Structure formats: structure tokens, C-alpha cells
C-alpha positions, 0 to 999 in steps of 0.5 A, a space after each residue: 499499499 502506498 498513500 500518495 498526494 496527502 498532507 501528511 502529519 510527520 513525526 516532528 509535528 509538521 504537515 508535509 506533502 509526501 507519501 507513505 509506503 506500508 508493507 505487511 502492516 508496517 510503515 516502511 518508507 516515507 518520501 516524495 519518490 517512492 516506487 508505487 508502481 506495483 503497490 495498491 495506491 490510495 490517493 489522499 489528495 486534498 486530505 490531511 493524513 494523520 495517525 490513528 487516534 489513541 484513546 487511553 481513557 474510555 469506558 464503553 460505547 454502543 450500549 456496552 461497558 468494558 466492565 460487562 466482560 464479554 469479548 463480543 461486547 468489547 469488540 462491538 466497541 472496537 468496531 465503532 471506534 475504528 469507524 470514527 478514526 480511533 485505532 488504538 484504546 485502553 479499555 477503562 474500568 470503574 470502581 467495583 469489587 475485586 471479583 468483578 474487576 477480576 472477571 472483566 480483566 480475565 475475559 478481555 485479556 485475550 483481546 489485548 494487542 490482537 489486530 482483527 480487521 474492522 476493529 481498533 486494537 485494545 492496547 490494555 487496560 486503564 484501571 480507574 478506581 477504586 483507590 479514590 477519595 470519597 469526597 471526590 468520587 464523582 460518578 465512581 460508586 462510593 460503595 466500592 471505594 477503598 484504601 490503596 491496596 498494592 496486593 489487590 492491584 498486583 492480583 488484578 494485574 496478574 489476571 489482566 496478563 500484566 496488561 493494565 497500563 495505567 492505574 489511578 489513585 488519590 495521593 492523600 488516601 491511606 496507603 497511597 504513598 507506598 502504592 505509588 512508589 511500588 507500582 509506578 516501577 512497572 505501571 503508569 500511576 495517575 493521580 485522580 478523584 482527590 482532594 489533595 493540595 499542592 504539597 501532597 500532590 508534589 509528593 505523589 509525583 516525586 514518588 512516581 506518579 506522572 499522569 493526571 486523570 481528567 484534569 479539573 474534573 474530580 479534584 480540588 480547584 486550581 486557585 491563586 493561593 492553592 494551586 492543588 493537584 493541577 498546579 502540582 501537575 504543571 510543576 511536575 511535567 506530568 501528562 494530563 488527560 482533558 475531556 474535550 467534549 464541550 461539557 466538562 471543560 470550558 473552551 477557555 480553560 481548554 486553550 489555557 491547559 495547552 498554554 500552561 502544560 504545553 502540547 507535548 503533555 496534554 492527552 485528549 480523552 473521551 471518557 466515553 460511557 456506554 451511551 456513546 454512539 446512541 441517544 438520550 435515555 437511561 443507562 448505567 455506569 459502575 452500578 449507578 443510574 445515568 441520565 443522558 440528555 444531548 451531550 450531557 451524562 449525569 448520575 442522580 446527584 448531577 455529577 457528570 458521568 463520563 462523556 457521550 463523545 468519541 475521541 474524534 469528536 473531541 479532537 474536532 471540538 479542541 480545534 474549534 475551541 482555538 487549539 492549533 490543529 497540530 497541537 490537537 493532533 499530538 494530544 490525540 495521538 502520540 502524547 496518550 501513546 507515550 503516557 502509557 507506553 505504547 508509542 513504540 507501536 502507535 501514535 505517529 507516522 513514522 517508519 517501523 510503526 503500525 500503519 494505523 492512519 486516518 485521512 481527514 477532509 478539509 473540514 477535519 471529517 473522517 474520510 478513510 481509516 487504515 488499520 495495519 495499512 488496510 482501509 477499514 
């Protein structure tokens, strides 16, 4: 396969009119004089050619939640994601009893890393909970929250096939310090659902955390006298997730985050729940009832319960909010891939990486999606 005449988003973050050669699913050459006479050719004239999107925080879509467990459900989500330009993702779980999490991880582990035609690749799991502060539980079920427990995590990590790529914890809760110190040696640790002030958060980063789950949501506010977790993240050069669905974060704050953290550290996420791809109605998330109306999903107390927006829509929202196109692409591709350690395979268009590519038209709408160099 050779993709010709496209405006390619290259690894250095610059668009160039160049061609891409893909053989056996891998990008083998990028340049202006590729020999394409014997290859299948995809004319990308008039298109932006960008890496497939990487969603590291998504709970589900099209009526399915990753906590449900069956592979068939996860594959349904993966098919929906691929159609919408997401080629890699982490299946994200909620705060639930250990036996329920174990069931989900053991059921879905055989799907991790498997490339099936027509399906985005599940690169692993994002364990969001249950090690959170009750006062900042948000849409996490308070009945299942608990202190940070290394032994519990390691049991689940083993059951998952060592495929939990990131785990979230509130740094101020009991056991958090030892948890972060130990677990960060082999898994990305993200700070989340927390009342931590600046000093406690800084200690968490010093112990090994290097990521923040859905910045601003589920944490103490960023103020001029108490910068909290947000300020600590900025001072620690951490990766930060941003739900850019037009509901969770004001456009001004979205723009400010890119200026504050730089476009190498922001990770756009969907935080999508099972209602994504469907319509208004009643759903559930982590054992709690969720009401979806328009772009908003809320539990009974009014707290936001994830989003109903696929990552490609978040990318387009970010651009519409005034984030530079190139910065928004990085935040939806290479940054999240780096943050969870899958950037050697995906996240950018470069020789040696998988041919997971999206073609966008002039309005940034999906025109074609390639997985391993094959048009989906």
C-alpha cells in the first residue's frame, strides 16, 4: 500500500506533502519518490493524513461497558471506534469489587494487542478506581471505594496478563504513598478523584506518579493561593488528560491548559460511557443510574458521568475552541501513546510503526481509516 498526494502529519509535528509506504502492516518508507507502480495506491489528494487516534480513557460505547466483560461486547466497541478514527484504546474500568474487576480483566485479556480487521486495537486496560477519596468520587460508586492496596492491584495486574497500562489513585488516601512508590516501577500511575493540596500532590509525583486523570474533574480547584493537584501537575511535567467534549471543560480552560502544560503533555480523552453512539435515555455506569440528555450524562446527584463523545469529536472540538490543529493531533495520538508506553508501535506516522492512519477532509471529518495499512 502506498498513500500518495496527502498532507502528512510527520513525526516532528509538521505537515508535509509526501507519500507513505506500508508493507505487511508496517510503515516502511516516507518520502516523495516512492516506487508505487506495483503497489495498491490510495490517493489522499486534498486530505490531511494523520496517525490513528489513541484513546487511553474510555469506558465503552454503543450500549456496552468494558466492565461487562464479554469479548463480544468489547469487539462491538472496537468496531465503532475504528469507524470513527480511533485505532488504539485502553479499556477503562470503574470502581467495583475486586471479583468483578477480576472477571472483566480475565475475560478481556485475550483481546489485548490482537489486530482484527475492522476493529480498533485494545492496547490494554486503564484501572480507574477504586483507590479514591470519597469526597471526590464523582460518578464512581462510593460503595466500592477503598484504601490503596498494592496486593489487590498486583492480583488484578496478574489476572489481566500484566496488561493494566495505567492505574489511578488519590495521593492523600491511606496507603497511597507506598502504592505509588511500588506500582509506578512497572505501570503508569495517575492521580485522580482527589482532594490533595499542592504539597501532597507534589509528593505523589515525586514518588513516581506522572499522569493526571481528567484534569479539573474530580479534584480540588486550581486557585491563586492553593494550586492543588493541577498546579502540582504543571510543576511536575506530568501528562494530563482533558475531556474536550464541550461539557466537562470550558473552551477558555482548554486553550489555557495547552498553554500551561505545552502540547507535548496534554492527552485528549473521551471518557466515553456506554451511551456513546446512542441517544438520550437511561443507562448505567459502575452500578449507578445515568441520565443522558444531549451531550451531557449525569448521575442522580447531578455529577457528570463520563461523556457520550468519541475521541474524534473531542479532537474536532479542540480545534473549534482555538487549539492549533497540530497541537490537537499530538494530544489525541502520540501524547497518550507515550503516557502509557505504547508509542513504539502507534501514535505517529514514522518508519517502523504500524500503518494505523486516518484521512481527514478539509473540514477535519473522517474520510478513510487504515488499520495495519488496510482500509477499514
